[in-house]
N, C-alpha and C positions, 0 to 999 in steps of 0.2 A: 248146369249150363255153363259153358266155358267160352269166354269172349275176350278179345284184345281191347275192348273198350267197355266202360260202364260209368255210371254217375260217379263223380260230378261232371264228367265229360258228357256233353249233350250231342246226340246224333240220332238218326233214324234207328240205328241198331240199339243204342242204349235205351231209347224210349220203348222199342219193341220188347226188349228184355224185361224192363220194369213192368210194363203192362201185362205181359204174359205171366210173369212171376205172380203178380197180384191176383190174376184171374185163376190160375191153377191152385194157388193157396185157398182162394175162395171156394174152390170145388173140393177142398179137403186134402190137398196133397202138399208135400214138402218140396221146396225148390231151393237148391243151393246154387249160388253164383260164384264162379272162379274168374277173377279179373285182375288187371294191374292195380297197384296202389296209386293213389293220387293224394297230393298234399291237401290236408283239410278234410279228407273223407272220414266220416265217423265210422267207428267199428260196428259191424252188424254180425250177429251170430250166424246168419245164413249166407254171409258173403266172405269168401276166402280171398285175401289180397296177396298178389305176388309182389316181390321186390320189383321196382321199375325205375326207368330213367326217362327224362324228357325227350321227345322226338325232335331231332335236329331241324326238320323241315316242316313241322306241323305244330305251331304253338298251341299249348294247352293239352296236347295229346301225350300220353305216356306209354312207353314200350315195356311190356312185361319181360323180365329176365327169366331165362330157362332153368330156374331152380326154385324150389319152394320148401323152405324149412317148415316142418310140421305137417306137411300135406298128407303123409301116410297116416299119421295119428288121426287127423281130421276125418279122412275118408273111412277109417276103421270105426270111428265113433258114429258117423252119420249113415253109412252103409247105403249108398244110392242104388237105384234099380236100373236107371238109364243114363247114359252119357250123351249129352246134346251139345255139340260144338257149334259156335256161331262165328268162327274165324278159322281159316286154315293155317294161321301163323303160330306164334309162340304158345299162346294159351290153348289153341286148338290142338297143337301137336301134343301138349301135355295131356289133354283130354283123351286123345287117341291112345296114348300109352296106358292111361288109367283104364280105359275100356278093355284093352287087350289083357292087362294084368288081372283085372277083376272079372273078366269074361262077361262083360255087360253089352247090351245092344248099343250101337253107335249111330246117332243121327247127326247130320250136317246140314245146317241151313246156309245156302249160298246167297247171302244177303246182298253182295256187292259185286259188280263187274271189276274184279280186282285188277285185271290187266289194263284197265282204263285209268288207273290211279298211280301208275309208275312214275309220273312226274314228281311225286313226293320223295322219291329216292334221291339221296344226295349225290349218287353216282349213276351213270349209265342211262337213267331216265327211260326213254322210249325203247331202248335196246332190251329192256327187261320184259317187255310185253309178252313175247312168246314164251319166255321162261316161266313167268308168273302164271300164264294160262295153263301150261303143261303141269306145273306144280299143283295148282288148285284142282285140276282134274284128277291127279293122282290121289289127293286127299279125299275127294268125293268118292273115288272107287274103293277106298278103305272103309267107307261107312256102310251100314246095313240099309240105310235109306237116306236119300237126299231130299230136302225141302227146297223148292224154288218159289220165290214170292210172286211169280207171274208166269204166264204161258211163254212169254218171250224168253225168260231165263231158262225155262225147261228146254225150249228148242235150241237155245245157245249151248246148253250143256250137252245135249245129244250130239250137236255138231262138233263139239270139241272131243267127244269120245267117252263121255260118262256112261258106264254100263250098268250101274246100280239103279234100282227103282227110284224114280223121281216123282214126287207129288207136289202139286201146286197148292200153296197155302200162304196167302198174304199175311203180313203183320196186321193185327187187329187194333181197333181204337174203341174207346169207351164212348159210345154215342151219347150217353147221358151228360157227359162233360160239355157237350156243344149245344145243348138245348137251353133256350131262354137266357141267352147271355146278353151282355151290354152292347147293343149295336152302336152306341154313341161313345164308346170307351176312348177311342183315339181323338175324337173331337172334344169330348168333355174334359179331357186331360190336357188340352192345348197342344197335342202332338201334331195334329193337322188342322187346317182352317175349317171352320164350320161351313156346311152347305156345299162341300166339294165332293164329287165322286171319288171313291178310293179304289185304286188298283193295288192289290196286295200280292206280295210274294214272300215266301218263307224258306229258310234253309241256310246252310253255310255259304258264306261269301267266298267261293273258291273257284279256281279256274275251270274245273269240270262242270260247273253249273251253267256255263254258256251265258253269263250275265251281261256281257257286252251287247249281245243280240237283244236281250231283254230291255236294256236301256235305250238302244237305238229304236226298237219297236215302239216303246212308250213315247219317245221323242217324235215319232212319225204320226202319232194319232192326231185326229182332227179335233177331238174334244179337249181343248186346251185348258179348261178349268179343272180337269182331273189331276189328282196327285198320285204319286207312286210311293208305297211304303214297303221297305225291305226289312223284314224281321229276321234277325240273325247276324252273326259276325263271322269273320274269317280273314285269311291272310291277304285277300285282294281288296279289302274295304277301301283303302286310300286310293287305289287305282280306279275303283268305281266312282268314288267321289270326284276325282279329277275328270273321269269320263263324262259324268253328269254335267260338270261345269263346261267342258268342251262342247257338249251338245246344247248348251244354253237352257237346261232344264233344272239346274241346281235348286231353284226356288220351289220346284214342285216335287222334289225327291227327298224322302225322309228315311234316314237310316236309324233303326231302333236299337241296333246292337243285340246282345243276347237278351232274350225274353224268357222269364220263368215259365215252365210248362203250365203252371196254374193260371197264368195271365193270357196265354196264347188263345184260348177259346174266345175271350173278349176281343182280342186283336182280329181274329178271323171274322167275328160277328160285325165288326166295324167296317169291313170291306164291302165292296160292291161286285168286284170281279177278282178272281184269283188268276195270276199270270205265272206260268212256269215254263222255262225254256231249257232246262237241263236235258242233255241227251245221253246221260249215263245212269239214269235211275232204273233200278230193278223193279220198283213198283210205284214210287212216289207217295210215300206215306202222308206227306203234307197235303197232297191232293185229296186223299180220303178225308182228312181232317177239315179241309176247306169245304168240301161238299157237305159234310155233316153239319157245318155251320150255315149252309145254304148258299154258298158262293158258286155261281157258274164258273167254269174253268176255261181258260185259253192256254193251250199247251202245245209244245212241239211233240208230235206223235212219234216218239222214239222208245224202243225197248219196253220196259214195264209200264210206262205211262199209258200205253194203248189199252191195258186192262183196266186202268183207273178212270178213264173218261169215255163216256158214250157220246160219240160224235153227233153234234146237232141235237142232242137230247139234254144233256146236262153240261155241255161245253163244246169246245172245238178242238180237234186234233189237226195240227197244221205242219207243213214243212218248215224247216229251219230257215225261214225267209222273213226278213224284217217287215216288208210291206204286207205280206199275208197275215202276220200276227197283228200288225197295227190295224188292219181292216177288220179283223174279228173283234178287237177291242172296241173299235168305233161302233160296230154293230150292237154290241151289248150295252155300251155306255149311253148310246143315243136312243135306245128302245127299251123303256122301263117295263113294258108288258112282256116282251121276250125275256128280259132279265128275270122277272118274277116267275115266269113259267119254267125257265131252266133252273131257277133256284129251288123250286118245289121238287123237280125231278132229281136234283142233286141230293137233297135231303133223303129222298126215298132210296136212291141208288146207293147211298153211303151205308145202308143197312147190310150190304154184302160184306162190309169190313167190320161188322160187330165183333168186339173182342170176346164176348160170351160165346158166340158161334165158333170163332177161330180156336179158342182155348179148348172147347169140347172136341173139335176135330183133331187137334194136336194130341189130346189125351187118348183118343181112339188109336192114333198111330202108336203111341207109347205102349198101350195095352196089347196091341197086336204083336209088337216086337217082344215084349216080356213073355207073352204066352207062346211065342214061336209060331204064330199063325202066318199063313202065306200073305205076302204084301201085294 
């Protein structure tokens, strides 16, 4: 598996890689990760690190350099059967070259709507969108099979001109990690006041997450004793803190910063409602995690989020409208019985994202490719 990000950097992609690796190893297979080097990353026998440099516009992210001393010897020693790239950029390109050189099946997971992230480029910005979209389509068309994490991404790829087979397979989560967790974690640790309803969101604090709308919607709710907790960090945190102050809700908004993955299940369990306003998500992995913890979801119904939430069953899918989002929050926060009912459905529906099931489906894809069976 080849990726332009991996631990200690935390993102949906890195979590997906780590969970998939663990599950496939549990099924008796070897998984090698090829990823950029990070300061403080401990050496692992099954992780090959490329030389890297800090990204100029994304603090904490490192860019792999397009050379890898010792890579040939490492591959000769480990002898992989399948190349699975998780990025179309530097690491992914190296994976493509390796697949071609060793005549191995090539899988590409299209994790991210890459063209929507061109604002991280130090030059050109939005002018890069068409170029990036065309480039990623070209990468997809070099693969034997493309994995889309949602039906929305599959349709998006078809519209862009991807001709190779595309299968929908979301990233999985370990459901057992979210069972019987500490529902008082945030209150017991003095992070939020006791006895207050908790609206939770999780993810990077970044421009593409549409967090201005999230704060405005929370400010517009009628349940004024509710608090908002943001789990995660990112480049616009200070801007959001200023925004909360300007909206007059700074005393009800709590920024947790980076939260260790081992602690996040307790953070989810401490919430009452999960709020998600991103419009660029290919699937919304944090939504699946929140549902596994029993949180009904209020989300903007965009792209892959539409696969993750069953409208009016385990949450609400809404337009990107402050008042509509605030109204749904009020409905859940003021109606404990509805909240309990939707919480039960959320736990049940989260089973569709079981890592055990996803890993077995991925393994079937690999086996078909290695055996040369029709896709």
